[in-house]
GUMARVEX-206002 format. One line per field, with one value per residue (C-alpha): residue number from 0; residue in one letter; x, y, z. Coordinates in steps of 0.25 Angstrom, whole numbers, plus 2048, in hexadecimal, padded with zeros to 3 digits. Each point is the difference from the previous one (the first is absolute). Layout:
REM GUMARVEX-206002
vonu (NUM,...)
tise (a,...)
east (X,...)
north (Y,...)
up (Z,...)
REM end
This chain:
REM GUMARVEX-206002
vonu (0,1,2,3,4,5,6,7,8,9,10,11,12,13,14,15,16,17,18,19,20,21,22,23,24,25,26,27,28,29,30,31,32,33,34,35,36,37,38,39,40,41,42,43,44,45,46,47,48,49,50,51,52,53,54,55,56,57,58,59,60,61,62,63,64,65,66,67,68,69,70,71,72,73,74,75,76,77,78,79,80,81,82,83,84,85,86,87,88,89,90,91,92,93,94,95,96,97,98,99,100,101,102,103,104,105,106,107,108,109,110,111,112,113,114,115,116,117,118,119,120,121,122,123,124,125,126,127,128,129,130,131,132,133,134,135,136,137,138,139,140,141,142,143,144,145,146,147,148,149,150,151,152,153,154,155,156,157,158,159,160,161,162,163,164,165,166,167,168,169,170,171,172,173,174,175,176)
tise (x,x,x,x,x,x,x,x,x,x,x,x,x,x,x,x,x,x,x,x,x,x,x,x,x,x,x,x,x,x,x,x,x,x,x,x,x,x,x,x,x,x,x,x,x,x,x,x,x,x,x,x,x,x,x,x,x,x,x,x,x,x,x,x,x,x,x,x,x,x,x,x,x,x,x,x,x,x,x,x,x,x,x,x,x,x,x,x,x,x,x,x,x,x,x,x,x,x,x,x,x,x,x,x,x,x,x,x,x,x,x,x,x,x,x,x,x,x,x,x,x,x,x,x,x,x,x,x,x,x,x,x,x,x,x,x,x,x,x,x,x,x,x,x,x,x,x,x,x,x,x,x,x,x,x,x,x,x,x,x,x,x,x,x,x,x,x,x,x,x,x,x,x,x,x,x,x)
east (3C4,808,803,7F1,7FD,80B,7FA,7F2,805,808,7F4,7F6,80A,801,7F1,7FD,80B,7F9,7F2,805,808,7F5,7FB,7F1,7FD,7F4,7FF,7FE,7F8,80B,805,802,7FF,804,802,806,803,7FE,7F2,7FB,804,7F8,7FD,7F8,7FA,7F8,80C,7FD,806,80A,80F,809,80E,80C,80E,806,7F7,7FC,7FB,7F5,7FC,7F4,7F7,7F2,7FB,7F6,7FB,7F2,802,7F5,809,809,802,808,7FC,7F7,7F1,7FE,80D,7FC,7F2,807,80A,7F5,7F9,801,80D,808,7FD,7F2,7FD,7F1,805,80E,7FF,80D,80F,807,80E,804,80E,807,80F,808,80F,80B,806,80C,7F7,7F4,7F7,7F8,7F3,7FB,7F1,7F4,7F9,7F2,7F9,7F4,7FF,80E,80B,80F,80C,807,80C,800,80D,7FE,806,7FB,803,7FD,7FD,7FC,7F1,7FF,807,800,800,804,801,7FE,7FC,7FE,7F3,7FD,7F2,7FF,803,7F2,7F8,800,800,7FE,803,7F9,7F7,809,80D,80C,802,80C,800,808,7FD,808,7F9,805,7FC,802,7F9,801,7FD,7FE,800)
north (2D1,7F6,809,802,7F1,7FE,80B,7FA,7F3,805,809,7F4,7F7,80B,801,7F1,7FF,80B,7FA,7F2,806,809,7F5,801,7F2,7F8,7F8,7F1,7F7,7F9,80B,7FE,80A,7FA,806,7FA,804,7FA,7FB,802,7FD,7FE,805,80B,7FE,808,809,80A,80D,807,7FD,808,7FC,804,7FC,80A,80B,7FF,80E,7FC,7F4,7FF,7F6,801,7F3,7FB,7F3,7FD,800,7F6,7F5,7FF,7F1,7FB,7F1,802,805,806,808,804,805,808,806,805,807,80E,7FE,7FB,803,805,7FB,805,80E,7FF,7F5,802,801,808,804,80C,803,80D,7FD,7F4,7FF,7F5,7F9,7F7,7F3,806,80B,808,807,80A,802,802,7F3,803,7F6,803,80E,803,804,7FE,800,7F3,7FA,7F3,7FA,7F7,7F9,800,7F4,804,7F6,801,7FF,804,801,7FE,80A,7FA,809,802,80B,801,806,804,7FD,80B,80B,7FC,7FF,7F1,7FC,7F5,7F1,7F6,7F7,802,7FC,809,807,807,80F,7FF,7F7,7FC,801,7F8,802,7F8,806,7FA,809,800,80C)
up (897,807,80C,801,800,80B,808,7FF,804,80C,804,7FF,808,80B,800,801,80B,808,7FF,804,80C,805,80A,800,807,803,80D,7FD,809,806,80A,80F,80B,80D,80E,80D,80E,80E,802,7F2,7F1,7F3,7F3,7F8,7F3,7F5,7FC,7F5,7FB,7F7,7FF,7F7,802,7F7,807,7F6,804,80E,800,7F7,808,809,807,805,806,80A,806,806,80F,802,7F9,80C,802,80C,7FF,80C,7FD,80E,7FF,7F2,805,80C,7F6,7F7,80C,805,809,7F5,7F1,802,7F1,801,801,7F9,7F5,7F9,804,7F6,7FC,7F7,7FC,802,7FC,7FB,802,7FC,80C,800,800,7F8,802,80A,7FF,80A,800,808,806,804,80A,809,7FB,804,7F6,804,7F7,7FF,7F8,7F8,7FC,7F4,7F4,7F2,7F7,7F1,7F6,7F1,803,80F,80D,80F,80B,80D,80C,80F,80A,80F,805,80E,803,80A,7F6,7F9,80D,800,80F,809,7FF,7F7,808,80C,7FA,801,7F3,7FB,7FE,7F3,7F4,7F4,7F3,7F4,7F2,7F4,7F4,7F2,7F5,7F1,7F6)
REM end
């Protein structure tokens, strides 16, 4: 009888540990998506999606997130209007920018996720380097990636300004269970 009770306690502990480490995360409101490159920098908002991240089981981890492309904010309303137009994000025809993970791996400084970035109807594989800080009630994903705007058919300057081909995208995404 004593062995059965010990086995039951052991199995309950393992089950509880498995459920608490299976990282199904909810994105909180204080996230930040920033981009920067020569001639343009700013933010996006309206981030939504599903994040399942388990550091001990990267094979079971996945992300499917998107932002509303019309939420671009450069701090210049004329530049924002141009960026929402047909030559840049064409938000009327392509309202979302989305990312869907394919593979996670551990790196020396954190993690890397490979996945598909879809923008303007074009899908390209990208790599996002990130760290994850886990706390009792939540955590924070912080990462960055580089995006070549020409890969997604984003051409031309914004309002005549010389604009970089490559942009760095920085992400800070606090999450709760």
